[in-house]
Every structure is written in structure tokens, then in C-alpha cells.
C-alpha positions, 0 to 999 in steps of 0.5 A, spaced: 551 528 406 554 523 412 555 529 416 547 530 416 546 523 417 550 524 423 547 530 425 540 527 424 541 521 427 544 525 433 538 529 434 533 523 434 537 520 439 536 526 444 529 527 442 528 520 444 532 520 450 528 527 452 521 523 451 523 517 455 526 522 461 519 525 461 515 519 461 519 516 467 518 523 470 511 523 468 510 516 471 513 517 478 509 523 479 502 519 477 504 514 482 506 519 488 500 523 486 495 517 486 498 515 492 497 521 496 490 522 494 488 514 495 491 514 502 492 521 504 500 520 506 506 520 503 510 515 498 517 514 498 520 510 491 527 507 491 528 505 484 523 506 478 525 502 471 520 504 465 519 500 459 523 503 453 519 501 448 514 496 452 508 500 457 511 497 463 513 500 470 517 496 475 518 500 482 523 496 487 523 499 494 517 503 495 515 505 502 508 509 504 510 513 510 506 514 517 504 521 519 510 525 523 507 523 529 508 516 529 515 514 532 516 509 526 517 512 519 514 506 514 507 503 514 507 499 508 514 497 505 512 495 498 518 490 495 516 491 488 510 494 484 510 492 477 505 494 472 503 494 465 498 499 462 496 503 456 500 510 455 494 513 452 489 512 458 493 516 462 491 522 457 484 521 460 481 520 466 482 514 468 488 510 467 488 503 465 492 498 468 493 491 465 496 487 470 499 490 477 503 486 482 503 489 488 508 485 493 508 488 500 514 486 504 511 488 511 505 492 513 506 495 520 501 497 524 503 502 530 499 504 536 502 511 539 502 513 546 497 516 546 493 509 543 492 512 536 493 507 530 497 509 524 492 505 519 486 510 522 491 516 518 489 512 511 484 517 508 480 511 505 479 507 512 478 515 515 472 515 510 469 509 511 469 509 519 466 516 519 461 514 512 463 521 510 469 524 506 474 526 512 474 533 515 479 538 514 481 535 507 482 540 501 477 541 496 473 535 493 478 535 487 484 534 489 482 529 495 479 525 490 483 518 488 485 518 481 480 514 477 484 506 475 481 500 472 486 494 473 484 488 469 488 483 474 490 485 481 496 480 484 497 482 491 502 479 496 503 480 503 509 477 506 508 480 514 505 484 519 508 487 525 504 490 531 507 495 535 504 498 542 508 504 544 501 505 550 504 499 555 511 501 557 517 505 555 519 501 550 514 498 544 511 491 545 512 487 538 508 482 535 510 479 528 505 475 524 507 471 517 502 471 513 504 469 506 498 472 502 498 471 495 491 473 491 489 475 484 483 479 483 479 482 477 477 489 475 479 493 480 476 500 479 477 504 486 484 505 489 481 507 495 478 500 496 485 497 493 488 500 500 482 498 504 482 491 501 491 491 503 488 492 511 482 487 511 486 482 508 492 482 512 488 484 519 483 479 518 489 474 518 492 477 525 489 478 532 491 485 531 484 488 530 482 484 536 487 487 540 486 494 538 479 494 537 480 496 530 473 495 527 474 491 520 466 491 519 466 497 514 472 496 510 470 488 509 463 491 506 467 496 502 471 490 498 466 485 498 465 487 491 472 485 489 472 480 484 477 474 487 480 469 482 485 466 485 489 464 492 496 461 494 498 461 501 504 459 504 502 453 508 501 453 515 500 461 515 494 466 512 489 463 516 484 467 519 486 468 527 480 465 531 479 467 539 484 461 541 490 465 537 487 472 540 488 469 547 495 466 546 498 472 543 494 477 548 498 472 553 504 473 549 503 481 549 502 481 556 508 477 558 513 480 554 510 487 557 512 485 564 519 483 562 520 490 560 517 493 566 521 489 570 527 491 567 
């Protein structure tokens, strides 16, 4: 009798572990596929901890990669991506996330030698600028972003870095600490989430003005998102004004002159 119970217990453990591993793989694939469809770019995941019983996923060191024609490999360095969800919703056409915390360590905006911006490669940005689906994409079903509902989104952005390779042999770099910490409700579009990240980051820097990047269409796209809370580090996180732009332009020019001198 004891032998049979041991065998049954062993089978239960094996089945449980197999189901857990399958859940891990499925969720990892869902995150990677969702990022690809929402951004058009590849996602690299450092580590993932899926709740053993509770429907939670904790991803650390997740990076959205630049297109291959940019020297810098990473566009967005995400320190942590923490979500709680309804597992049954993944079997439907719309995934339901109860809470989502997106802690972005760094967003890097790069202009290459051909004066192309890496953020223009984002599918959501490209579509809003063209006011139509981006050309050269695959079938409609393949390029559609996954349908999701996020009850509460906590968006954090630490720093934004601008690197310009078009001004000389070595890139001119400017770093902004913005310390963004905001809470949104009822987010139902992953592409709008991507655009929200770009808007909230760039409007607190002088990058849009320096590069001629038009935030207008993106701001209009995310205007319907409901912000319910805000906390920012003192002294940072404010929208860049004309005076700040001039100071930064002067700083970039001085740095460029130093590089060219040597």
C-alpha cells in the first residue's frame, strides 16, 4: 500500500512540475511575442519568476533591443516587470492584468550616422507618424498587438540617454534623470503603452526639440489614458522648456567641439 502511495505521489509531483514548466514557457513566449507585436523589435529576458500557485510573473533585467543598424544594442533597459493576472484570460483573445509594474531603468534615444532615430523603428511610433499601418509589415493578424486589459499600471522611468552619432566620429551624449513614477488605470492597448513611455520620457527632456521628433501624434494617441497618481523625484521630471533646450544645445556643441579638437 505504501509503495502505491509513493508511486502516486511521485506521479503527482512530476505532473505538477511539468505543468509549472509549461506555464513558465507559455508566459515567456507570450511576453516575447507581445513585445514583438507591440514594438516590432526583439525582447531579451534576463530572469523570470512565475508564481508557483499565485498568478504572478516577476521579470528582471528585460531589454528591448535596437534594430541591427544601430551601434547600441539596447533601446529600453527594464529593471523589473511585475504583473498579476487572470490565468484563464490567456485562453481568450484578451489577457487580463490586474496590476502591472513597469520599472524602466533607462531609455536610450539614438541618432545614427545616417541621422535616423532608433525610436522611429517602433511599430507604434511608425504607424502614428504615417497615420496608417506601417508598410512592409506582415499580414494583419501577425502585426496586431495583443489585446490586453490592465486594471492598474505603475510606470517608472529612471533616466533617458540621448546619443548622437551624426555629429562626429564619437557620439555626443546627454543624460537626463527624470525619476518618473505614475499610475494609470484601464490601459487596453499595448501600442498605446509603448507610445506613453516615449511621450512621458521625451517631454521631460530636450530630445524631441534637439532631434525634431514630433510628439504631437503620440500625445494625441495617449491622451485618453487615465492617470490617477503621480510621484516624481524632487527637482527633476519637469517638461523641458525653451531655456533648457538652449542650455543643452550649448552643452552638446561644446562637447562636440572638444571631441573634434582631439
